C-alpha positions as a Markdown table, in Angstrom:
| # | Residue | x | y | z |
|---|---|---|---|---|
| 1 | Met | 25.6 | 16.0 | -13.0 |
| 2 | Ser | 24.0 | 17.1 | -9.8 |
| 3 | Arg | 23.7 | 20.4 | -8.0 |
| 4 | Ala | 23.0 | 20.8 | -4.1 |
| 5 | Val | 21.5 | 24.0 | -2.7 |
| 6 | Ser | 21.2 | 25.6 | 0.7 |
| 7 | Trp | 17.6 | 25.8 | 1.7 |
| 8 | Lys | 15.3 | 26.2 | 4.6 |
| 9 | Leu | 11.7 | 25.6 | 4.6 |
| 10 | Gly | 10.0 | 29.0 | 4.7 |
| 11 | Asp | 6.5 | 30.2 | 5.9 |
| 12 | Gln | 3.4 | 28.2 | 4.0 |
| 13 | Thr | 0.6 | 30.1 | 5.5 |
| 14 | Gly | -2.3 | 30.3 | 3.1 |
| 15 | Arg | -1.1 | 27.3 | 1.3 |
| 16 | Thr | -3.0 | 23.8 | 1.1 |
| 17 | Phe | -1.2 | 20.6 | 0.6 |
| 18 | Val | -2.6 | 17.2 | -0.3 |
| 19 | Val | -0.1 | 14.3 | 1.0 |
| 20 | Thr | -1.1 | 10.8 | 0.2 |
| 21 | Gly | 0.0 | 8.3 | 2.6 |
| 22 | Ala | 0.1 | 11.1 | 5.5 |
| 23 | Ser | -0.2 | 9.1 | 8.7 |
| 24 | Ser | 3.2 | 7.1 | 8.6 |
| 25 | Gly | 6.8 | 7.3 | 7.4 |
| 26 | Leu | 7.6 | 10.1 | 4.9 |
| 27 | Gly | 4.1 | 11.3 | 4.6 |
| 28 | Leu | 3.6 | 11.9 | 8.2 |
| 29 | Ala | 7.1 | 13.7 | 8.5 |
| 30 | Ile | 6.0 | 15.8 | 5.4 |
| 31 | Thr | 3.0 | 16.6 | 7.2 |
| 32 | Arg | 4.4 | 17.8 | 10.4 |
| 33 | His | 6.9 | 19.9 | 8.6 |
| 34 | Leu | 4.4 | 21.6 | 6.5 |
| 35 | Ala | 1.8 | 22.2 | 9.2 |
| 36 | Ala | 4.7 | 23.5 | 11.6 |
| 37 | Ala | 5.3 | 26.0 | 8.7 |
| 38 | Gly | 1.8 | 27.4 | 8.6 |
| 39 | Gly | 0.4 | 25.2 | 5.7 |
| 40 | Arg | -2.9 | 23.5 | 5.7 |
| 41 | Val | -2.5 | 19.6 | 5.0 |
| 42 | Val | -5.3 | 17.4 | 3.6 |
| 43 | Met | -4.1 | 14.0 | 4.9 |
| 44 | Ala | -5.1 | 11.5 | 2.3 |
| 45 | Val | -4.8 | 8.2 | 4.1 |
| 46 | Arg | -6.2 | 4.7 | 3.6 |
| 47 | Asp | -7.0 | 4.1 | 7.4 |
| 48 | Thr | -8.9 | 7.1 | 8.4 |
| 49 | Ala | -9.1 | 6.0 | 12.0 |
| 50 | Lys | -5.2 | 5.9 | 12.3 |
| 51 | Gly | -5.3 | 9.3 | 10.4 |
| 52 | His | -7.6 | 11.0 | 13.1 |
| 53 | Arg | -5.2 | 9.6 | 15.8 |
| 54 | Val | -2.1 | 10.9 | 14.2 |
| 55 | Arg | -3.8 | 14.1 | 13.4 |
| 56 | Asp | -4.8 | 14.6 | 17.0 |
| 57 | Leu | -1.3 | 13.6 | 18.1 |
| 58 | Leu | 0.0 | 16.3 | 16.0 |
| 59 | Arg | -2.4 | 18.9 | 17.3 |
| 60 | Ala | -1.9 | 18.0 | 21.0 |
| 61 | Gly | 2.1 | 18.7 | 20.4 |
| 62 | Ala | 3.9 | 22.0 | 19.7 |
| 63 | Val | 2.3 | 22.0 | 16.1 |
| 64 | Lys | -0.6 | 24.2 | 15.6 |
| 65 | Ala | -1.7 | 21.9 | 12.9 |
| 66 | Asp | -4.5 | 22.7 | 10.4 |
| 67 | Leu | -5.0 | 19.2 | 9.3 |
| 68 | Ala | -8.0 | 17.5 | 7.6 |
| 69 | Val | -8.2 | 13.6 | 7.2 |
| 70 | Arg | -9.8 | 12.3 | 4.1 |
| 71 | Arg | -9.7 | 8.5 | 3.2 |
| 72 | Leu | -7.8 | 7.6 | 0.0 |
| 73 | Asp | -7.2 | 4.0 | -1.2 |
| 74 | Leu | -4.8 | 4.3 | -4.4 |
| 75 | Phe | -5.3 | 0.8 | -5.0 |
| 76 | Asp | -9.0 | 1.4 | -5.6 |
| 77 | Leu | -9.7 | 3.6 | -8.6 |
| 78 | Gly | -13.3 | 4.2 | -7.1 |
| 79 | Ser | -11.9 | 5.5 | -4.0 |
| 80 | Val | -9.4 | 7.9 | -5.8 |
| 81 | Arg | -12.7 | 9.1 | -7.7 |
| 82 | Arg | -14.7 | 9.4 | -4.5 |
| 83 | Phe | -11.7 | 11.4 | -2.9 |
| 84 | Ala | -11.3 | 13.7 | -5.8 |
| 85 | Ala | -15.1 | 14.3 | -6.1 |
| 86 | Glu | -15.4 | 15.3 | -2.3 |
| 87 | Ile | -12.5 | 17.8 | -2.8 |
| 88 | Glu | -14.3 | 19.3 | -5.4 |
| 89 | Ala | -17.9 | 19.3 | -4.2 |
| 90 | Asp | -16.5 | 21.3 | -0.8 |
| 91 | Gly | -14.3 | 23.6 | -2.8 |
| 92 | Thr | -11.0 | 22.6 | -0.9 |
| 93 | Pro | -8.2 | 24.5 | -2.5 |
| 94 | Val | -5.2 | 22.6 | -3.4 |
| 95 | Asp | -2.1 | 24.3 | -4.0 |
| 96 | Val | 0.4 | 21.5 | -4.1 |
| 97 | Leu | -0.2 | 17.6 | -4.4 |
| 98 | Ile | 2.2 | 15.3 | -3.1 |
| 99 | Asn | 2.0 | 11.9 | -4.5 |
| 100 | Asn | 4.0 | 10.1 | -1.7 |
| 101 | Ala | 2.1 | 7.0 | -0.8 |
| 102 | Gly | 3.3 | 3.6 | -1.6 |
| 103 | Ile | 3.7 | 0.0 | -1.0 |
| 104 | Gly | 6.9 | -2.2 | -1.5 |
| 105 | Thr | 8.1 | -5.6 | -2.1 |
| 106 | Val | 4.7 | -7.5 | -1.5 |
| 107 | Pro | 3.4 | -10.8 | -2.5 |
| 108 | Arg | 1.8 | -10.6 | -6.2 |
| 109 | Arg | -2.0 | -9.5 | -6.4 |
| 110 | Leu | -3.8 | -7.5 | -9.0 |
| 111 | Ser | -6.2 | -4.5 | -9.1 |
| 112 | Ala | -9.7 | -4.7 | -10.3 |
| 113 | Glu | -8.1 | -3.4 | -13.6 |
| 114 | Gly | -5.6 | -6.5 | -13.8 |
| 115 | Val | -2.7 | -4.4 | -12.7 |
| 116 | Glu | 0.1 | -5.7 | -10.4 |
| 117 | Ser | -0.4 | -4.1 | -7.0 |
| 118 | Gln | 2.6 | -2.1 | -6.8 |
| 119 | Leu | 2.4 | -0.7 | -10.1 |
| 120 | Ala | -1.4 | 0.2 | -9.3 |
| 121 | Thr | -0.9 | 1.6 | -6.2 |
| 122 | Asn | 2.4 | 3.7 | -6.6 |
| 123 | His | 1.8 | 4.7 | -10.3 |
| 124 | Leu | -1.7 | 4.2 | -11.6 |
| 125 | Gly | -3.5 | 5.7 | -8.4 |
| 126 | His | -1.6 | 8.7 | -8.5 |
| 127 | Phe | -1.9 | 9.3 | -12.0 |
| 128 | Ala | -5.6 | 9.2 | -11.8 |
| 129 | Leu | -5.6 | 11.3 | -8.7 |
| 130 | Thr | -3.3 | 14.1 | -10.3 |
| 131 | Gly | -5.6 | 14.1 | -13.4 |
| 132 | Leu | -9.1 | 14.7 | -11.3 |
| 133 | Leu | -7.1 | 17.4 | -9.2 |
| 134 | Leu | -5.4 | 19.1 | -12.1 |
| 135 | Gly | -8.1 | 21.6 | -12.6 |
| 136 | Arg | -8.4 | 22.8 | -8.9 |
| 137 | Leu | -4.5 | 22.8 | -8.8 |
| 138 | Ala | -4.4 | 25.2 | -11.6 |
| 139 | Ala | -6.3 | 27.7 | -9.6 |
| 140 | Gly | -3.8 | 27.4 | -6.7 |
| 141 | Ile | -0.9 | 29.4 | -5.3 |
| 142 | Asp | 2.5 | 28.4 | -6.8 |
| 143 | Pro | 0.7 | 25.1 | -7.9 |
| 144 | Ala | 2.8 | 22.0 | -8.1 |
| 145 | Val | 2.6 | 18.3 | -8.4 |
| 146 | Val | 5.4 | 16.4 | -6.6 |
| 147 | Thr | 6.1 | 12.9 | -7.3 |
| 148 | Val | 7.9 | 10.8 | -4.6 |
| 149 | Gly | 10.5 | 8.5 | -6.6 |
| 150 | Ser | 13.5 | 6.5 | -5.7 |
| 151 | Ser | 16.8 | 5.8 | -7.3 |
| 152 | Leu | 15.7 | 2.3 | -7.5 |
| 153 | Tyr | 14.1 | 3.4 | -10.7 |
| 154 | Arg | 17.3 | 2.4 | -12.4 |
| 155 | Leu | 16.5 | -1.3 | -11.8 |
| 156 | Gly | 12.9 | -1.3 | -13.2 |
| 157 | Arg | 11.7 | -2.8 | -16.2 |
| 158 | Leu | 8.6 | -1.7 | -17.5 |
| 159 | Asp | 6.6 | -4.0 | -19.9 |
| 160 | Leu | 3.3 | -2.3 | -20.9 |
| 161 | Asp | 2.3 | -5.7 | -22.3 |
| 162 | Asp | 2.3 | -7.4 | -18.8 |
| 163 | Val | 1.2 | -4.9 | -16.4 |
| 164 | Ala | -0.2 | -8.0 | -14.5 |
| 165 | Ala | 3.4 | -9.3 | -14.2 |
| 166 | Glu | 2.4 | -12.5 | -15.1 |
| 167 | Arg | 5.4 | -13.6 | -17.0 |
| 168 | Arg | 7.9 | -13.2 | -14.1 |
| 169 | Tyr | 7.2 | -11.9 | -10.7 |
| 170 | Ser | 9.8 | -10.4 | -8.1 |
| 171 | Pro | 8.6 | -8.3 | -5.4 |
| 172 | Gly | 11.8 | -6.1 | -5.4 |
| 173 | Arg | 11.8 | -5.9 | -9.3 |
| 174 | Ala | 8.0 | -4.9 | -9.3 |
| 175 | Tyr | 8.7 | -2.0 | -6.9 |
| 176 | Ala | 11.5 | -0.9 | -8.9 |
| 177 | Thr | 9.5 | -0.9 | -12.0 |
| 178 | Ser | 6.7 | 1.1 | -10.2 |
| 179 | Lys | 9.5 | 3.7 | -9.3 |
| 180 | Leu | 10.5 | 3.7 | -13.1 |
| 181 | Ala | 6.8 | 4.5 | -13.7 |
| 182 | Asn | 6.5 | 7.4 | -11.2 |
| 183 | Val | 9.7 | 8.8 | -12.8 |
| 184 | Leu | 8.4 | 8.6 | -16.3 |
| 185 | Phe | 5.1 | 10.1 | -15.3 |
| 186 | Ala | 6.4 | 12.9 | -13.6 |
| 187 | Val | 8.6 | 14.0 | -16.4 |
| 188 | Glu | 6.1 | 13.6 | -19.0 |
| 189 | Leu | 3.7 | 15.5 | -16.8 |
| 190 | Asp | 6.2 | 18.3 | -16.8 |
| 191 | Arg | 6.5 | 18.1 | -20.6 |
| 192 | Arg | 2.8 | 18.3 | -21.1 |
| 193 | Leu | 1.9 | 21.1 | -18.5 |
| 194 | Arg | 4.7 | 23.3 | -20.1 |
| 195 | Ala | 3.3 | 22.6 | -23.6 |
| 196 | Ser | -0.2 | 23.6 | -22.7 |
| 197 | Gly | 1.0 | 26.8 | -20.7 |
| 198 | Ser | -0.6 | 25.5 | -17.4 |
| 199 | Pro | 0.7 | 27.3 | -14.2 |
| 200 | Val | 1.1 | 24.0 | -12.5 |
| 201 | Arg | 4.7 | 22.5 | -12.2 |
| 202 | Ser | 5.6 | 18.8 | -12.1 |
| 203 | Leu | 8.4 | 17.7 | -9.8 |
| 204 | Leu | 10.2 | 14.6 | -9.1 |
| 205 | Ala | 11.9 | 14.2 | -5.7 |
| 206 | His | 13.4 | 11.2 | -3.5 |
| 207 | Pro | 14.3 | 10.8 | 0.0 |
| 208 | Gly | 17.6 | 8.4 | -0.5 |
| 209 | Met | 17.6 | 5.3 | 2.1 |
| 210 | Thr | 15.6 | 6.1 | 5.1 |
| 211 | Arg | 13.8 | 4.1 | 7.6 |
| 212 | Thr | 10.0 | 3.5 | 7.0 |
| 213 | Ala | 7.5 | 0.6 | 7.2 |
| 214 | Leu | 7.5 | 0.2 | 3.4 |
| 215 | Asp | 9.2 | -3.2 | 3.5 |
| 216 | Arg | 7.4 | -4.6 | 6.2 |
| 217 | Asp | 5.9 | -7.3 | 3.8 |
| 218 | Ala | 9.0 | -8.0 | 2.4 |
| 219 | Pro | 10.6 | -11.6 | 2.6 |
| 220 | Ala | 13.0 | -12.0 | 5.7 |
| 221 | Ser | 15.9 | -12.2 | 3.5 |
| 222 | Ala | 15.2 | -8.9 | 2.0 |
| 223 | Arg | 14.7 | -7.2 | 5.3 |
| 224 | Thr | 17.8 | -8.5 | 6.7 |
| 225 | Val | 19.8 | -7.1 | 3.9 |
| 226 | Ala | 18.0 | -3.8 | 4.1 |
| 227 | Ala | 18.6 | -3.5 | 7.7 |
| 228 | Val | 22.3 | -4.1 | 7.2 |
| 229 | Met | 22.3 | -1.4 | 4.5 |
| 230 | Gly | 20.3 | 0.8 | 6.6 |
| 231 | Thr | 22.8 | 0.6 | 9.5 |
| 232 | Leu | 25.4 | 2.4 | 7.2 |
| 233 | Phe | 23.3 | 4.5 | 5.0 |
| 234 | Arg | 19.9 | 5.3 | 6.0 |
| 235 | Arg | 19.0 | 8.8 | 7.1 |
| 236 | Pro | 17.0 | 10.1 | 9.8 |
| 237 | Ile | 13.5 | 10.6 | 8.4 |
| 238 | Asp | 13.4 | 14.4 | 9.1 |
| 239 | Asp | 16.6 | 14.8 | 6.9 |
| 240 | Ala | 15.1 | 12.3 | 4.3 |
| 241 | Val | 12.1 | 14.4 | 3.6 |
| 242 | Ala | 14.0 | 17.7 | 2.8 |
| 243 | Pro | 14.3 | 17.1 | -0.9 |
| 244 | Ile | 10.3 | 16.4 | -1.1 |
| 245 | Leu | 9.6 | 19.8 | 1.0 |
| 246 | Tyr | 11.9 | 21.5 | -1.2 |
| 247 | Ala | 10.2 | 20.4 | -4.4 |
| 248 | Ala | 7.0 | 21.4 | -2.8 |
| 249 | Thr | 7.7 | 24.6 | -1.7 |
| 250 | Glu | 10.6 | 26.3 | -3.6 |
| 251 | Pro | 9.5 | 28.1 | -6.9 |
| 252 | Ala | 13.1 | 27.7 | -8.1 |
| 253 | Ala | 13.1 | 23.8 | -7.7 |
| 254 | Pro | 14.1 | 22.4 | -11.2 |
| 255 | Thr | 11.8 | 20.2 | -13.0 |
| 256 | Gly | 13.0 | 17.3 | -15.2 |
| 257 | Arg | 15.5 | 16.3 | -12.6 |
| 258 | His | 15.6 | 13.8 | -9.6 |
| 259 | Ile | 15.7 | 16.0 | -6.6 |
| 260 | Gly | 17.3 | 13.8 | -3.7 |
| 261 | Pro | 19.2 | 14.5 | -0.3 |
| 262 | Gly | 22.9 | 14.6 | -1.7 |
| 263 | Arg | 25.7 | 12.4 | -0.9 |
| 264 | Pro | 25.2 | 9.8 | 1.8 |
| 265 | Leu | 26.7 | 10.1 | 5.4 |
| 266 | Arg | 26.3 | 13.9 | 5.2 |
| 267 | Arg | 23.3 | 16.1 | 6.2 |
| 268 | Ala | 20.6 | 16.4 | 3.6 |
| 269 | Arg | 21.0 | 19.2 | 1.2 |
| 270 | Pro | 18.5 | 19.2 | -1.8 |
| 271 | Thr | 20.2 | 18.2 | -4.9 |
| 272 | Ala | 19.1 | 18.0 | -8.3 |
| 273 | Glu | 20.2 | 14.7 | -10.1 |
| 274 | Thr | 20.1 | 14.0 | -13.8 |
| 275 | Leu | 18.0 | 10.9 | -14.9 |
| 276 | Thr | 19.6 | 8.2 | -16.8 |
| 277 | Gly | 18.8 | 5.1 | -18.6 |
| 278 | Ala | 14.9 | 4.0 | -19.4 |
| 279 | Ala | 13.8 | 7.2 | -17.3 |
| 280 | Thr | 15.0 | 9.4 | -20.3 |
| 281 | Asp | 13.0 | 7.2 | -22.8 |
| 282 | Arg | 10.5 | 9.7 | -24.0 |
| 283 | Asp | 8.7 | 7.1 | -26.2 |
| 284 | Leu | 8.3 | 4.9 | -23.3 |
| 285 | Ala | 7.0 | 7.8 | -21.0 |
| 286 | Ala | 4.3 | 8.6 | -23.8 |
| 287 | Arg | 3.3 | 5.0 | -24.1 |
| 288 | Leu | 2.9 | 4.6 | -20.4 |
| 289 | Trp | 0.9 | 7.6 | -20.3 |
| 290 | Ser | -1.5 | 6.4 | -22.9 |
| 291 | Arg | -1.5 | 2.8 | -21.2 |
| 292 | Ser | -2.3 | 4.4 | -17.9 |
| 293 | Ala | -5.1 | 6.7 | -19.4 |
| 294 | Glu | -6.7 | 3.8 | -20.7 |
| 295 | Leu | -6.5 | 1.6 | -17.5 |
| 296 | Thr | -8.0 | 4.4 | -15.3 |
| 297 | Gly | -10.2 | 6.4 | -17.6 |
| 298 | Val | -8.5 | 9.9 | -16.7 |
| 299 | Asp | -6.1 | 11.9 | -18.9 |
| 300 | Pro | -4.4 | 14.4 | -16.7 |
| 301 | Ala | -3.0 | 16.7 | -19.3 |
C-alpha cells in the first residue's frame, strides 16, 4: 500500500542541515535545494577540495547559499568521530541529519574493523554519526534523521556472522545488503526514539532510479545494464530528491515507511510505501543494532 502527497519545499530559514556526500549526485542536489530555500547546510564530504569548489559554484550562482564544508569519511570511524567532535566543539546547531552518502558495486575490501566496505560506509559510518550527533539533534528545530535507502533492499541478505562477506562476495548483492541495513536501522531508530520520548524523528526515503556516479566502479556489464534501464526509468536528479527533501522538511512525513518518488515515468510525488520482507524483521533489526554498536563503540539510542 502506498500514498502519494502533493508537496512543495517551504522556507527553511533558521534551520541547519548536515548532508553527507554533499558535493555530488543526490547530496549536491539536496544541498542546492535546501540552500535555495534558506537553509544552512553543513556539507559533510570526503574530498574537501572538491567540496569547496562546489560550494563556491553554488555561491556564485543564483543561490545565496549558507554553506560550510567539513571533512567526513564514513569508511573511517576515526574520521566520523572527529567530524562529530568538531560540530560539538564549535556549537554548530543540527536540526536535520541526512544520511545520504554511499558507495556501490565496488570490489571487496575491508574497513579497519573488518567489515565489507559497502556495509561499513553506507551503514556503519552513518550509524555512528547518528549516535554521535543525536544529543545536538535533540536540541534542534523539528529535529530529524533522514536515512536514504533504496528499493534494492529487497535483494539484500544480511548475515551478521559474516560482516566481512568472506563466504561469498557479489558487489551488487553487497550493495543491496547495505541498503537493507539502512532500512532496518532507520526503522529501529524510529522505534527507540519514540519509546524514549525523544523529539528527534527517524525517517526513511529513497530516490527511485536516477543518474548518479554510484555505479562508477561497477563491472562494465553491470554499468551497461544500468544504462539500458536508466534510459527507460531513471528520473532527473531534481525529481529524485523530492522524497528526501520531503522527509527532511515536512513535519507530517510518516516514520516507519519508505518514502519514494511514486510511479515511474511520472513527475515525482513523495509517496509512503509499505516495507516488506526482511525489512519488517524486528529481531533482525535489533541484532543489527547490537552488532553495529559493538563494531562502532557507539549506541545511538
